[in-house]
N, C-alpha and C positions, 0 to 999 in steps of 0.2 A: 814516596816519590821516587827514590832511587831504584826501587824494584821495577819501576815502569820504564826506566831508561836503560837501553842496551848499547854498550860501546865496545867496538872491536877494531882491529887493524883496518885502516882505510875509511873509517867513519869520519866525515868532515864536520866542521863546526856547525854548518847550517843544518845538517841532519840531526845533530845533538839538540840544537835549539828547537827544531820541530818536535822532537820527542818530549822536551820539557813542556812545550805548550800543551801537548796531548795529556801529559801527566797532570799538569795543573788543572785542566778541565775535568779529568777523570776523578781527581780528588776534591772536586767542587770548589776550587779556589778561583771562581769565575772573575772576580775583580782583579786578582793578581795576574791571571792569564791575560786579561784584556790589557792591563798596564804593560805586561811583558811584550805582547804583540806590538803595541804602539812604540815601545822602546826600540824593538828590532826594526820597525819601519823607519823611524827617525834616523837611526844609525845607517840604514841602507841608503836613505836619501842623502845623508851627509857624505857617504862614501862615493856615491855617484857624482855629486857635485865636485868633490875633491878630484875624482878621476877626470872629469870634464875640464877642470881648471888646468890640471897637469897636461892634458892633451893639447889645450890651447897654447900653452907655453912651448911644448915640444913641436907643435906644428909651425909656430912662428920661427923656431930655431932651425927647422929642417931645411935642407938645401933645395928641395923642390917638392911639388905636390905629391908625387908618387912616394917618396921616402917619408913624407909627413903624414900620409894617410895610414891610419891604424888598421883599417878593415879592407880597403880596396886600393891597391897600388896602381890600378888601371885608371889613372887620373885623366889622361887624354889632354892635359894642358902642360905648358912649359913653365908658367909662372904662377905663383900663389897670389891670391887676393882675398878680400873679405868674403866674396861670393863662394869661392871654393872652400873656405873654412866653414862657412855656415852650412854648406852641403854635407860636410863630414860629420857634423854634430849628431844628427838623428840616426846615423847608420847602425849603431849598436842596438837601438830600439827596433829598427826595421828587421835586423837579423833575428832578434828574439821572436818578433811577431811572425815572420815568414817561417821560421823553424817550427813554431807552435802550430801554424796552419797546416804545414806539410806533415808533421809527425802525427797530428790528430787524424789527418786523412789516411795515412799509412796504417794507423792503429785500427781505424774503422774497416779498412779493406783487407788487411793482412794480419792483424793482431798486434798485441803490445810487443812481442818479441822482435818482430820485424821493425817496428817503429824505434825501439831502443837500439837495435843494431845499426840502423841508419844513422842515428844521432851519434853513436860511438864512432863510426867510421868518419863522420863529418868532423867531430872534435879532434880526432887523431890524424886528420889530414890525409886520409885515404881517398876522400871525396872532397873536391873543391867546388864551392858554389858561391864564392864571395860576391862576384858581380851581380848575380841574380838575387842575392839575399839582401843587398844593401838598399833596396828600394821596393816599393809596392808595385811600381810600374813594370811592364815587360821590358826586357833589356834592349834588344834590337828588333827591327821589323823591316820587311820589304813590302811596299804598298803599291797598289795600282792607282794611277792618277786619273783613270777614266771617269769615275763619279764626279771628281772636281771639274773636269772638262765639261761635263754635262750640266751640273747643278751648282757649281761654286762650292764654297766651304760650309754651307748650311748644315750638311749631314754630320759635320764634326764640330759643331758649335760655333762656327764663324758666321759672318753676315755678308761676305763678298760674293758677287755674282760670278757666273762662268766667264772665262776670258773670251774676248772677241777679236783681239788683235795682238800683235807681238808685244807691245808695251804692257797691256793688261795681263798677258800670259806671264811675263817676267815678274811683275808685282804680285799677281795672284799666286804664282808658284811659291814665292817667298813666304807669303802669308800662310799658305797651306802647309808648308814644311814646318813653320814655327808652331802651328796648332798641333800637328801630329807629333812632332818631336817633344812637345811639352807633356805628352802622354807616355813617353818612353824614357828609359834611363840610359839608353845607348843610341846607336845610329838609326836614322830613318833612310832607307835606300829607295830610290825612285828610278828603277831601270828603264822606264818608258820615256824619260825626260827628252832624250834626243829626238824621238819620233814626233812628239808633240811640238817641240820647238821648231823642227823642220816644217811641220804643217803650217804654223803661223807665219814663218818666214816666207813660205810659198804663197800664202794669201796676199802678202803685201808686195812682194818683189818678183812674183812669177815662179812657176815650178822649175824653171831652169836657171834660177838665180845663181847657182854655184858655177855656172859656165862663164859668167861675167862679173866676178866679185869686185872688180875695180870700178864698176859703173857708179857715177855720182847719183846718190839717192836722197841726199839731205840738202835742201835749199836754204838752210840757215847759214849763219856765218861760219859754222864749222866745216861745211862742205864735205860731209862724210860719204865715203863709198859704202856699198852694200857690205863689204868685208868688215869695215870699221864699225858699222851699226850693229852687225851681228856680234862682233867682238865686245862692244860696249854692253850689249844686253847680257851676254854671258858673264862678263866681269861683274855687272850689277848683281846678278844672282849669287855668284861665288862669294864676293866680298860681303854682301848683306847677310848671308847665312853664316859665313865663317867668322865674321868680326866678333859676335858675342860669345864664341866658344872659349874665349879667355875665361869667362865665367862658366866653367864646364857644367855646373849643376843646373843651368838653365837649358841645356841640352839642345840648342839649335845645331844639330850635328847630322849632316846628310851625306849620302853618296849617290853619284850619278854615273851612269855607264855610257862611255863613248864606244859603241859596239863596232866590231870589225865588219866590213862589207859582207863577207861570206856568211857570218852568223846572222846578220840582218836578213839576207836573202832567203836563208833557210827557215828562220823562225817566224818572219813576218810577211812572207810572200802573199798570203791570202788572209790577212788579219784586218778586221775593222778597227781603226784606231782613232777616228775622229768623227765628228757629227756628220760630215758630208763626204768623206773620202774613204774608200777601201783600197786594198791591194797596193800599199806603198812600195815604191821601187827601191831596191838596195842601192841603186846608182845615186838617187837623189839623197838618201840618208848618208851615203858615203861622202857626197859632196858637202853636206852640212858638217859632217865630222871633220873633213879636211879643212874647212874654214875655221872651225873651232880650234 
């Protein structure tokens, strides 16, 4: 047995135990080898549970989610809660899985030496990939809203139809962002938001709505102006999306662009951006931006 085990400087405990398993099998001590493997597995599970319990206690004692996170300090929330804690627990497993997937691909493409070198640089912090490794989902994405404008959320697993007015645009946009964000571990950017909101505002209040924002447009007891209605719609979207971000691991986390007039005029002067209208004017979009 001893002749089959080689120990030198730098050999760790796990490597020695692996050699013992091989030696037991080579000497035909199959039942002993099996018992030894089960023994190692049980102690591994016990260590993992002990480490998780320690992490739970440390996270509860931490001053904030960033300092409490063992693997990803980019917590994006100010306060800790049970949802942020639950989101932290599987990160170590995701890191191992993602590293295995990537190193296997590197080994297939460039050989074992390149794969081992990558892992060495990662472990010694010459390369940082913590945010990308702590989840199987992509980290951040910028998406086009056009498919949703045409066909609703059916293409991404939802059942809502395409928006037809300003109110359904606001509610549908929130649903769409929730669905897409659930497939990401970071932010979902929607750079076309202002164009589409402008389109539906124009459908209800005319294309020159921004020229008379104080006009009364709500006959209810609230007696709201166009300006107030637009503001309320925008607040509905912002508050609805941002409210659950206290539970960061549910990832309703979005970015919208309020684009400057000159950029709008250059980038979208001849762009089809709605089912019925082409060539949006930078002036109208700037008017929408100024109201918001």
